[in-house]
C-alpha positions as CSV (number, residue, x, y, z in Angstrom):
1,M,19.6,22.8,41.6
2,V,19.4,25.6,43.9
3,N,19.5,26.2,47.3
4,S,17.0,29.1,47.5
5,E,17.9,30.5,51.2
6,H,17.4,34.5,51.0
7,N,21.4,35.1,50.6
8,Q,22.3,32.1,48.4
9,Y,21.9,31.6,44.4
10,F,23.6,28.9,42.0
11,I,24.0,28.9,38.2
12,I,24.8,25.6,36.9
13,N,26.3,25.7,33.8
14,I,26.1,22.0,32.2
15,K,27.4,21.1,28.3
16,S,28.7,17.6,27.6
17,W,28.8,16.4,30.9
18,E,31.5,19.4,32.0
19,S,29.8,21.2,34.7
20,A,30.3,23.8,37.4
21,I,28.5,25.5,40.1
22,F,29.1,29.4,40.9
23,Y,27.7,30.0,44.1
24,F,27.3,33.8,45.1
25,L,26.8,34.9,48.8
26,F,26.0,38.4,49.3
27,C,23.8,40.3,51.8
28,S,23.1,44.0,52.5
29,K,22.1,46.2,55.6
30,H,21.8,49.2,53.3
31,T,18.9,50.9,51.4
32,F,19.6,51.7,47.8
33,L,19.3,55.4,47.3
34,P,19.5,56.8,43.6
35,L,22.6,59.3,44.2
36,T,23.6,61.6,41.8
37,D,26.7,62.9,42.4
38,T,29.2,61.2,40.1
39,G,32.0,61.1,42.3
40,D,35.0,61.8,40.6
41,D,35.3,65.4,38.7
42,D,38.0,63.9,36.4
43,V,35.5,62.6,33.8
44,G,38.0,62.5,30.5
45,K,38.1,60.6,27.3
46,I,35.7,57.8,26.7
47,T,37.6,54.5,25.2
48,C,34.8,52.0,23.5
49,P,35.6,48.4,23.7
50,N,35.3,46.6,20.3
51,I,32.9,44.1,21.5
52,E,29.6,42.3,20.0
53,V,26.3,43.9,21.0
54,G,25.9,40.3,23.3
55,Q,28.8,41.3,25.1
56,R,27.6,44.8,26.1
57,V,26.8,45.3,30.0
58,D,24.5,48.0,31.0
59,C,25.9,51.1,32.3
60,F,22.8,52.4,32.9
61,P,20.9,49.6,34.6
62,E,18.1,51.9,36.1
63,G,16.7,52.7,33.0
64,G,16.0,56.3,31.8
65,A,19.1,56.3,30.0
66,S,20.3,59.2,27.5
67,K,23.4,60.1,25.3
68,Q,24.2,62.9,27.9
69,K,23.5,60.8,31.0
70,C,25.4,57.9,29.6
71,E,28.6,60.0,28.9
72,A,28.4,61.9,32.2
73,R,29.3,58.3,33.4
74,Q,31.9,58.1,31.1
75,C,30.4,55.3,29.2
76,C,29.8,54.4,25.6
77,W,26.5,55.4,23.8
78,Q,25.7,53.3,20.5
79,P,22.1,53.3,19.8
80,L,20.8,50.0,18.6
81,N,17.7,48.5,16.7
82,E,17.4,45.9,18.9
83,K,14.9,46.3,21.9
84,N,16.5,44.7,24.8
85,A,20.5,45.3,24.4
86,P,21.8,48.1,26.4
87,W,22.6,51.3,24.3
88,C,24.9,52.8,27.2
89,F,27.5,50.1,28.2
90,F,30.9,50.3,30.1
91,S,34.1,51.9,28.6
92,S,37.4,50.9,29.3
93,E,38.2,53.8,31.6
94,H,36.2,51.9,34.6
95,G,37.4,49.3,37.0
96,Y,40.3,48.6,39.2
97,S,44.1,48.0,38.8
98,V,46.4,45.6,40.8
99,V,48.5,47.6,42.9
100,T,49.9,44.3,44.9
101,L,49.7,40.8,44.2
102,T,50.8,37.9,46.7
103,K,51.8,34.4,45.7
104,P,50.8,31.7,46.2
105,T,47.9,32.9,48.6
106,D,46.5,35.1,45.9
107,Y,45.9,38.0,47.8
108,A,45.6,41.5,46.0
109,R,45.3,45.1,46.7
110,L,43.1,46.7,43.9
111,K,42.8,50.6,43.7
112,R,40.2,52.2,42.0
113,K,40.9,54.1,38.3
114,P,40.0,57.5,38.0
115,S,37.1,57.5,36.1
116,A,32.9,59.0,36.3
117,S,31.0,56.9,39.1
118,L,27.5,55.4,38.3
119,F,26.0,56.3,41.9
120,G,28.5,57.7,44.3
121,G,30.1,55.9,47.1
122,D,32.6,53.9,45.6
123,I,35.5,52.3,47.7
124,Q,38.7,53.4,46.3
125,E,40.9,50.5,47.7
126,L,39.6,47.0,47.5
127,A,41.0,43.3,49.0
128,F,40.8,40.5,46.9
129,H,41.5,36.8,48.1
130,A,41.4,33.3,46.7
131,E,42.2,29.8,47.6
132,M,41.7,26.5,46.3
133,Q,39.6,24.9,49.2
134,T,39.7,21.5,47.9
135,G,41.1,20.4,44.6
136,N,37.6,20.9,43.0
137,R,36.7,24.0,45.1
138,L,37.7,27.5,44.3
139,R,36.6,30.2,46.6
140,F,37.3,34.2,46.2
141,K,36.4,37.5,48.0
142,I,36.1,41.2,47.1
143,Y,35.8,43.4,49.8
144,D,36.7,46.9,51.4
145,A,40.4,46.9,51.8
146,H,40.0,49.1,55.1
147,K,36.4,48.8,56.4
148,Q,34.5,46.0,58.0
149,R,31.3,45.7,55.6
150,F,28.6,43.0,56.4
151,E,29.2,39.6,55.7
152,V,26.3,36.6,55.5
153,P,26.8,34.8,58.8
154,H,26.1,31.2,57.7
155,E,26.4,28.2,60.4
156,H,26.1,25.8,57.6
157,I,28.9,26.8,55.8
158,R,31.7,25.2,57.5
159,S,35.2,26.8,57.6
160,V,37.9,24.5,55.8
161,A,41.4,24.5,56.2
162,S,42.7,24.6,52.6
163,N,44.3,21.6,51.6
164,P,44.1,21.5,47.5
165,S,45.3,18.8,45.8
166,R,46.3,20.9,43.0
167,P,47.9,24.4,43.2
168,I,45.5,27.7,42.6
169,S,47.3,28.5,39.7
170,D,46.3,25.7,37.8
171,T,42.6,26.9,38.1
172,L,42.8,30.8,38.7
173,E,44.9,33.8,36.5
174,I,44.9,37.5,37.8
175,T,44.6,39.8,35.0
176,R,46.5,43.1,36.7
177,E,45.2,46.0,34.2
178,P,42.4,46.6,34.7
179,F,41.4,43.8,37.4
180,A,40.1,40.6,36.3
181,L,39.8,36.9,37.1
182,T,39.8,33.8,34.9
183,V,38.8,30.6,36.2
184,R,39.8,27.6,34.1
185,R,38.7,23.9,34.6
186,P,42.0,22.2,36.2
187,D,42.0,19.2,33.7
188,N,41.1,20.7,29.9
189,K,41.9,24.6,30.8
190,K,38.5,25.3,29.4
191,I,37.7,28.8,31.1
192,L,34.6,28.9,33.2
193,F,34.2,32.2,34.6
194,D,35.9,35.0,33.1
195,T,35.5,38.8,34.3
196,R,37.5,40.7,31.7
197,L,34.1,41.0,29.8
198,T,33.8,44.2,31.6
199,P,35.1,46.3,34.5
200,L,34.3,45.6,38.3
201,V,32.0,47.9,40.4
202,F,32.2,48.1,44.0
203,A,30.8,51.2,45.9
204,D,29.0,51.7,49.2
205,Q,25.4,50.8,47.9
206,Y,26.1,49.5,44.4
207,L,28.2,46.0,43.8
208,Q,28.6,44.9,40.1
209,L,30.4,42.1,38.8
210,S,30.0,40.4,35.3
211,S,31.6,37.3,33.6
212,M,31.4,35.5,30.5
213,L,30.4,31.8,30.7
214,P,31.4,28.5,28.9
215,S,28.0,27.9,27.4
216,D,24.5,29.1,27.3
217,Y,23.4,26.0,29.0
218,I,22.3,27.8,32.3
219,Y,20.3,26.4,35.1
220,G,19.3,27.4,38.7
221,L,18.2,30.9,40.1
222,G,15.6,29.8,42.9
223,E,12.8,32.0,44.6
224,H,11.1,32.3,41.5
225,V,8.6,30.3,39.1
226,H,10.6,29.4,36.1
227,Q,8.7,28.1,32.7
228,N,11.6,26.5,31.6
229,Y,14.7,24.3,33.6
230,R,17.1,25.9,31.0
231,H,17.5,30.0,31.1
232,S,16.8,32.4,28.6
233,T,20.2,34.6,27.8
234,N,18.2,37.0,25.7
235,W,18.8,40.1,28.1
236,R,16.8,38.3,30.9
237,T,17.1,39.7,34.5
238,W,16.0,37.7,37.5
239,P,15.7,39.9,40.7
240,I,17.5,38.6,43.9
241,F,14.3,37.8,45.8
242,T,10.7,37.4,44.0
243,R,9.9,41.0,44.6
244,D,13.0,42.8,44.8
245,S,13.5,45.6,41.9
246,F,16.8,47.5,40.9
247,P,19.6,46.9,41.6
248,N,19.2,43.3,43.0
249,G,19.3,41.0,40.3
250,V,21.1,38.8,38.0
251,T,21.3,39.4,34.2
252,L,21.8,36.7,31.5
253,Q,22.8,37.9,28.2
254,P,23.4,36.4,24.5
255,A,27.2,36.5,24.8
256,P,26.7,34.2,27.0
257,A,27.5,36.0,30.3
258,V,26.3,37.2,33.7
259,T,25.8,40.1,36.0
260,Y,25.6,40.5,39.1
261,R,24.2,43.3,40.8
262,T,23.6,43.9,44.6
263,I,23.4,46.8,47.1
264,G,25.5,46.2,49.6
265,G,27.6,43.7,51.6
266,I,30.8,42.0,49.6
267,L,31.4,39.5,46.8
268,D,31.9,36.1,47.7
269,F,32.0,33.4,45.2
270,Y,32.5,29.5,45.2
271,I,33.3,27.7,42.1
272,L,32.7,24.0,42.3
273,F,34.4,21.7,39.7
274,G,33.2,18.3,38.4
275,E,32.8,15.9,35.7
276,T,29.3,15.3,36.0
277,P,26.2,17.1,37.8
278,E,26.5,14.4,40.4
279,Q,29.9,15.5,41.1
280,V,29.5,18.9,41.6
281,V,26.2,18.7,43.7
282,Q,28.6,16.1,45.9
283,E,31.3,18.8,46.0
284,F,28.4,21.4,47.1
285,L,27.3,18.9,49.7
286,E,30.8,18.7,51.1
287,L,30.8,22.3,51.7
288,T,27.5,22.6,53.0
289,G,26.8,19.6,54.8
290,K,24.2,16.7,53.6
291,P,20.6,17.4,54.0
292,V,18.5,15.5,57.1
293,I,16.9,12.4,55.3
294,P,13.3,13.0,56.0
295,P,11.5,10.0,57.8
296,Y,10.0,7.5,55.7
297,W,6.4,8.3,56.9
298,S,6.5,11.8,55.8
299,L,6.7,11.3,52.1
300,G,3.2,9.5,52.2
301,F,-0.2,10.8,51.5
302,Q,-1.0,13.6,53.8
303,L,-4.1,15.7,54.6
304,S,-4.8,18.9,55.8
305,R,-7.7,21.4,55.9
306,W,-8.3,25.0,57.4
307,N,-11.6,25.1,59.4
308,Y,-12.4,21.4,60.6
309,G,-14.5,23.2,63.4
310,S,-14.0,20.5,66.0
311,L,-11.8,17.4,66.8
312,S,-15.0,15.3,66.2
313,E,-15.3,16.4,62.8
314,V,-11.5,15.6,62.2
315,K,-12.2,12.4,63.4
316,K,-15.3,11.8,60.9
317,V,-12.6,12.7,58.4
318,V,-9.8,10.1,59.8
319,E,-12.7,7.5,60.0
320,R,-14.1,7.9,56.6
321,N,-10.8,7.5,54.4
322,R,-10.3,4.5,56.7
323,A,-13.3,3.0,56.0
324,I,-12.4,3.2,52.3
325,G,-9.1,2.3,52.5
326,I,-7.3,5.5,51.4
327,P,-3.8,4.9,52.7
328,Y,-2.9,8.5,54.0
329,E,0.0,8.4,56.5
330,I,-0.8,11.7,58.0
331,Q,-3.5,13.9,59.5
332,Y,-3.1,17.7,60.2
333,T,-4.9,20.2,61.9
334,D,-4.7,23.8,61.1
335,I,-4.7,26.7,63.2
336,D,-8.4,26.7,64.4
337,Y,-7.5,24.0,66.9
338,M,-6.1,27.0,68.8
339,E,-7.9,29.1,71.3
340,D,-8.6,32.3,69.3
341,K,-5.6,31.4,66.6
342,K,-3.0,32.2,69.8
343,D,-0.1,29.8,69.1
344,F,1.2,27.4,72.0
345,T,-2.5,27.0,73.1
346,Y,-5.8,25.0,71.9
347,D,-9.5,25.1,72.0
348,K,-10.6,23.4,75.2
349,T,-14.2,23.2,74.4
350,K,-14.0,21.9,70.4
351,F,-10.9,20.2,70.7
352,S,-10.7,19.0,74.2
353,E,-9.4,15.7,73.4
354,L,-6.4,16.8,71.0
355,P,-3.5,15.9,74.0
356,Q,-4.9,12.1,73.3
357,F,-5.1,12.6,69.2
358,A,-1.9,11.5,68.4
359,D,-2.4,8.1,70.2
360,Y,-5.6,7.7,68.3
361,L,-4.0,8.0,65.1
362,H,-0.9,6.0,66.2
363,E,-3.4,3.0,66.5
364,K,-3.6,2.5,63.0
365,G,-0.1,3.4,62.1
366,Q,-0.9,7.1,61.2
367,K,1.1,10.3,62.3
368,Y,-0.1,13.9,63.8
369,I,1.2,17.0,62.4
370,L,0.1,20.3,64.1
371,I,0.4,24.0,62.6
372,L,1.8,26.9,64.3
373,D,2.0,30.4,62.9
374,P,4.3,32.4,64.7
375,A,2.8,35.8,65.1
376,I,2.3,36.1,68.5
377,A,-1.0,37.9,69.6
378,T,-0.9,40.4,72.3
379,S,-4.2,40.3,73.6
380,K,-5.6,38.1,76.7
381,R,-7.1,34.8,76.5
382,Q,-10.2,34.4,77.1
383,G,-11.6,35.2,80.6
384,N,-9.3,37.8,80.5
385,A,-6.8,35.3,81.4
386,P,-3.3,35.9,80.8
387,Y,-1.5,34.7,77.2
388,E,1.5,33.3,79.1
389,A,3.6,32.7,75.6
390,Y,3.5,36.4,74.7
391,D,4.1,37.2,78.4
392,R,7.3,35.3,78.6
393,G,8.7,36.4,75.1
394,T,8.0,39.8,76.4
395,E,10.3,39.4,79.5
396,R,12.7,37.7,77.1
397,N,12.8,40.6,74.5
398,A,12.1,38.2,72.0
399,W,10.1,40.3,69.1
400,V,11.1,41.8,66.3
401,T,11.6,45.6,66.9
402,T,11.2,49.2,65.5
403,S,14.2,51.3,64.5
404,D,14.7,52.1,68.0
405,G,15.7,48.4,68.9
406,K,13.5,48.6,72.0
407,T,9.7,49.0,70.4
408,P,8.3,45.6,69.6
409,L,6.8,46.0,65.5
410,L,3.3,45.3,65.6
411,G,1.3,43.5,62.5
412,E,-2.2,42.3,62.2
413,V,-2.4,38.5,61.3
414,W,-4.8,35.7,62.5
415,P,-5.4,36.5,65.9
416,G,-5.5,40.4,65.4
417,E,-2.7,42.5,66.6
418,T,0.4,40.4,66.7
419,V,4.3,40.6,67.3
420,F,7.1,38.9,65.6
421,P,9.6,36.3,66.7
422,D,12.8,37.8,66.0
423,Y,14.9,34.5,65.5
424,T,18.1,36.1,65.1
425,S,18.3,36.8,68.7
426,Q,19.3,33.9,71.0
427,D,16.8,35.3,73.7
428,C,14.5,34.7,71.2
429,I,15.5,31.2,70.1
430,D,15.5,30.4,74.0
431,W,12.0,31.5,74.4
432,W,10.6,29.7,71.1
433,S,12.5,26.4,72.1
434,D,10.8,26.5,75.5
435,E,7.4,27.5,74.5
436,Y,7.7,24.5,72.0
437,E,8.6,22.0,74.9
438,R,5.6,23.0,77.0
439,L,3.4,22.6,73.9
440,Y,4.7,19.3,73.3
441,R,4.7,17.8,76.7
442,E,0.7,19.4,76.6
443,I,-0.4,17.6,73.1
444,K,1.8,14.8,71.5
445,H,2.3,15.3,68.2
446,D,4.8,13.9,65.4
447,A,6.0,16.7,63.7
448,L,5.2,20.6,63.3
449,W,4.4,22.6,60.4
450,I,5.8,26.3,60.8
451,V,3.9,28.4,58.3
452,S,4.4,32.2,57.2
453,Q,4.3,35.0,59.6
454,S,2.4,37.3,57.3
């Protein structure tokens, strides 16, 4: 089970009907730089914990470790014959200490222990806040105590007035030195999430949190093609997004344990409890809201093809399928229905009867979906006529810009040189809504397929 929006990731651990979701939010507006300054001059002793190899957390995750580089970070260097296990792992000198802890709200101030830095820019004082939002949902956040950092603005995660049926002490335990948290199932006290495994790292451009897991039955982590539903814990790292590279990623290891790494923002976790996977999913839906139920007809057979060439050819395809009794519900037209592949237009020669095409399909109980590829051409329309959709978008500053915040970012997609709608801008949203309403009034259709911008 996974919601794979760009900033949401899940691990679902299921064994003997004991279930929990770890729901991790992060976002960053930073660019990761491989810094060399250690940040602290007081690099003293190295106390190596007596742990199994499968519990080691890599202290040199970017690769290229050596004894000298490892110990410069005040980490432990112990070479192995095993290929994937880290030779350089965290010592007991790293992490944070709890300075103050307020009950029952579980608000804490954390101070970084004097130790070497991995990449520099370590945040010296952090805030920790936890709350039981419901009887089966725990949320905790770790963030800069003094400076506002970027947090994911997510309109679908509703704010909740905490009204749990059990106290947070039934679920959460804080270790003060070094700072760690232990999350237990409220009923049988089984540990689900235990960050005592290794110290917290929280720098300006590098955040890391590791936890022991209750079993190696681990599922989830979207944005990837997974060969198996159940994940391997043989030192496997999944990047946050398909094309991400270090440090963004989630590492699973034999302990079993998980390590989250990212380049900025804050750490914001939801842990959801349930006796069955269905109960856990239900708790998740209580947090995010239930998905829209799709129309029944959208579940039927659908036909889409690039380059029909003309509406008459599309109709031939429809009639041929009707004649042999293929019960397909939906006919699409790809962007070749447009005038020179320009959004919010149609070819008035080859697709002149497109505005009536939906009625033609509706006569036989079929539906019509048209496609938009929202990269907006900068060129004129045929006959040097103005491209109204582009002109109106330019007037409303609807485009993604370069770093100066003013100059539209240019690319090249199907219609040639293009600009790209900035859907984070209300001006763009207003422009897009207006253009779509204009299109719908001109070309009747039942749904819209918005394909990629690249």
